[in-house]
C-alpha positions in Angstrom: 8.2 5.9 3.0 5.3 4.4 0.1 6.5 0.8 -0.9 4.0 1.0 -4.0 5.8 4.0 -5.4 8.7 2.9 -5.8 9.3 1.4 -9.5 10.9 -2.1 -9.6 10.6 -3.4 -6.4 8.7 -6.8 -6.0 7.5 -8.4 -3.3 5.0 -6.3 -2.3 2.4 -8.8 -1.7 4.2 -11.0 0.9 3.5 -8.9 3.9 7.6 -9.2 4.9 9.8 -6.4 5.6 11.8 -4.7 3.0 15.3 -4.6 2.9 17.4 -1.6 2.2 21.3 -3.4 1.7 24.6 -2.4 -0.2 28.4 -1.3 0.2 28.4 1.4 2.6 30.2 3.8 -0.5 30.3 2.6 -3.7 34.0 1.7 -4.7 33.7 0.7 -8.1 30.8 -1.2 -10.6 32.7 -5.3 -10.6 32.0 -4.5 -6.8 28.6 -2.8 -6.6 27.4 -5.7 -8.8 28.4 -8.9 -7.1 26.8 -7.2 -3.6 23.4 -7.0 -5.8 23.7 -10.3 -7.1 24.7 -12.0 -4.4 21.9 -9.8 -2.2 19.2 -10.2 -5.2 19.6 -13.9 -4.8 18.9 -14.1 -1.5 15.8 -11.9 -1.3 14.1 -13.4 -4.3 14.3 -17.0 -2.9 12.4 -15.3 0.7 10.3 -12.8 -1.3 11.8 -9.7 -0.1 11.3 -6.4 -1.1 14.5 -5.1 -2.0 16.4 -1.5 -2.7 20.2 -1.9 -3.8 22.0 0.9 -1.6 25.4 2.5 -1.8 26.6 5.9 -1.0 27.8 8.0 -3.9 30.0 9.4 -1.3 30.7 9.7 2.0 30.8 13.2 3.7 30.4 12.1 7.0 34.3 11.3 8.0 35.6 11.3 11.2 39.1 12.1 9.5 40.0 14.4 7.1 42.1 11.6 5.3 39.7 9.1 4.9 38.0 8.1 2.0 34.9 10.0 0.3 33.6 8.3 -3.0 35.1 7.5 -6.3 34.2 11.0 -7.7 30.2 11.8 -7.3 29.0 10.9 -11.0 31.1 7.9 -11.3 29.4 6.2 -8.6 26.1 7.5 -9.5 26.0 6.0 -12.8 27.3 2.7 -11.5 24.1 3.2 -9.0 22.2 3.6 -12.0 24.3 0.6 -13.5 22.8 -2.4 -11.3 19.6 -0.7 -11.3 19.4 -1.4 -14.7 20.9 -5.1 -14.7 19.1 -6.2 -12.1 15.8 -4.4 -13.1 15.8 -3.2 -9.2 15.6 -0.1 -7.3 17.9 1.6 -5.5 19.3 4.3 -2.6 21.8 7.1 -2.3 22.3 8.9 0.9 22.2 13.1 0.3 24.6 15.7 2.1 23.4 19.0 1.0 20.7 20.4 -1.2 22.8 20.1 -4.5 22.8 17.1 -4.1 19.2 15.8 -4.5 18.7 17.0 -7.8 22.3 15.6 -9.3 21.3 12.2 -7.2 17.7 11.9 -8.2 18.8 11.8 -11.8 20.0 8.1 -11.0 18.2 6.4 -8.1 14.7 5.5 -7.3 15.1 6.7 -3.2 16.8 10.0 -2.0 18.1 8.7 1.6 19.0 11.5 4.0 21.2 10.5 7.0 20.2 10.7 10.4 22.2 13.6 11.4 21.0 15.6 8.2 17.0 15.3 9.0 16.1 18.6 10.9 17.7 20.2 8.1 14.5 21.2 6.4 15.7 22.8 3.0 17.7 19.6 2.5 14.3 17.2 3.4 13.0 19.8 1.2 15.0 19.3 -1.6 14.5 15.9 -1.5 11.1 16.4 -2.0 10.5 18.4 -5.5 12.5 16.0 -7.0 9.5 14.1 -7.2 11.9 10.5 -5.9 10.6 8.6 -3.0 12.4 10.5 0.3 13.6 8.1 3.0 14.6 9.9 6.5 17.2 7.5 8.1 16.2 8.1 11.6 13.4 10.0 12.2 13.1 12.4 15.3 10.2 10.2 17.1 10.9 6.6 15.8 14.4 4.9 15.0 14.8 2.3 13.3 18.0 -0.3 14.1 20.0 -2.6 11.8 20.8 -5.7 14.3 23.2 -8.2 13.0 24.5 -11.4 15.1 23.3 -15.0 16.0 19.7 -15.5 17.4 20.4 -15.2 20.6 21.9 -11.7 20.4 19.0 -10.6 17.8 15.9 -12.1 20.8 18.1 -10.3 23.3 18.5 -7.0 21.8 14.8 -7.8 20.3 13.8 -7.8 23.8 14.8 -5.3 25.2 12.8 -2.8 22.9 11.1 -2.3 26.7 7.9 -1.5 24.7 4.2 -3.0 25.8 2.0 -4.4 23.2 -1.5 -2.8 23.2 -3.1 -6.2 21.5 -2.4 -10.3 22.1 -0.7 -10.4 18.4 0.7 -13.8 16.7 2.8 -12.9 14.0 3.9 -14.9 10.5 7.5 -16.5 11.3 9.9 -15.7 9.6 12.1 -17.1 7.4 9.5 -18.4 5.3 9.4 -20.7 3.8 12.9 -22.1 6.0 14.6 -25.0 5.8 16.5 -24.8 8.4 15.0 -22.7 11.4 12.3 -20.3 11.7 11.1 -17.6 13.8 7.6 -17.6 15.5 7.0 -13.7 17.3 3.8 -12.7 19.7 2.6 -10.3 21.6 1.2 -10.2 24.5 -0.6 -6.9 26.5 -0.3 -8.8 29.9 1.4 -11.7 31.6 -0.1 -14.6 29.9 0.2 -18.4 30.7 1.3 -19.3 26.9 1.2 -22.7 25.4 2.9 -22.5 21.2 2.6 -26.3 19.5 3.0 -27.2 15.9 0.7 -29.4 13.8 1.2 -31.0 10.3 -1.4 -30.1 7.8 -3.8 -33.1 9.1 -3.7 -31.7 13.3 -1.6 -34.1 14.2 0.9 -32.8 16.9 4.4 -32.6 15.4 6.2 -30.8 19.1 5.0 -28.5 22.3 7.4 -25.3 22.1 5.6 -24.2 25.3 3.2 -26.0 27.5 1.1 -23.7 29.5 4.5 -21.8 30.7 4.0 -18.0 31.8 5.2 -14.7 30.1 5.3 -11.0 31.3 3.5 -8.6 29.0 5.9 -7.9 26.1 7.1 -9.2 22.4 8.6 -12.4 22.3 10.2 -14.7 19.7 10.5 -18.5 20.1 12.1 -20.6 17.1 11.3 -24.1 16.0 14.4 -25.9 13.7 11.8 -28.6 12.0 11.8 -31.2 14.3 9.6 -33.5 16.3 9.3 -34.1 20.0 11.5 -37.3 19.3 14.1 -34.8 17.8 13.3 -36.5 14.5 13.5 -34.3 11.4 10.5 -33.9 9.8 9.8 -34.3 6.4 9.3 -31.2 3.8 5.4 -29.7 3.6 3.2 -27.2 5.4 3.0 -26.8 8.9 0.6 -24.8 11.2 2.0 -23.2 14.6 -0.7 -22.8 17.6 -0.5 -20.1 19.9 -2.5 -20.4 23.0 -2.8 -18.0 26.1 -5.4 -16.9 28.1 -8.6 -16.7 25.9 -6.5 -15.6 22.8 -5.8 -18.6 20.5 -5.1 -18.1 16.7 -3.4 -20.6 13.7 -0.2 -19.6 10.8 0.5 -21.9 7.9 4.5 -22.2 7.4 6.2 -23.8 4.8 9.0 -26.1 5.3 11.6 -26.7 2.4 14.1 -29.4 2.3 
């Protein structure tokens, strides 16, 4: 999905992931507005590109008497109202060809659910609207939303069974941060790893890893804004430095209290 083509999307220059989030289904305007306002405050603070998501109807129910929606046009008008009120793009799922043209009148992005992405006519109908189309799960790449504490997220991430083809130190997240931030790095081979935090004067604050061996893979380390004496450090810009074999890299992060 080309984010540059989506109207009203913000923070694309921040090198962050983008977020599609909202209620599972549109159940009413008040709830949709409240959710959009809450999520937008967070994404604006963290500089995350945000698209408000809500299904105007749920067509993949397992029970005939399950809730499917409040009415197609009524729900789509609420999605359009959310976009106007908060000046943000909106996305909704479509399930058959006639949905495409109808939904495209109200939202900025059309999303095709995982179980329908191989329906050629549906994909073509969505593309013909001129709207950006998001295939929820492609045939060769899978996307997952993980929700849980940091240990669960880290474990799920490490179990992805992917081996990087080069060394890399990624931007920490969140950044800026005021409690804890995650530092992710990649190793294409088993290597001895050192990870240190420095203040802007070049003084070492803490060593998170001290020449510890790691197998090839992706890793996450966390820094909680404390020094090696378990004391909270002041707000400001800090540097994190990774050394793995002959590879070294430094990046900046900002602590705000």
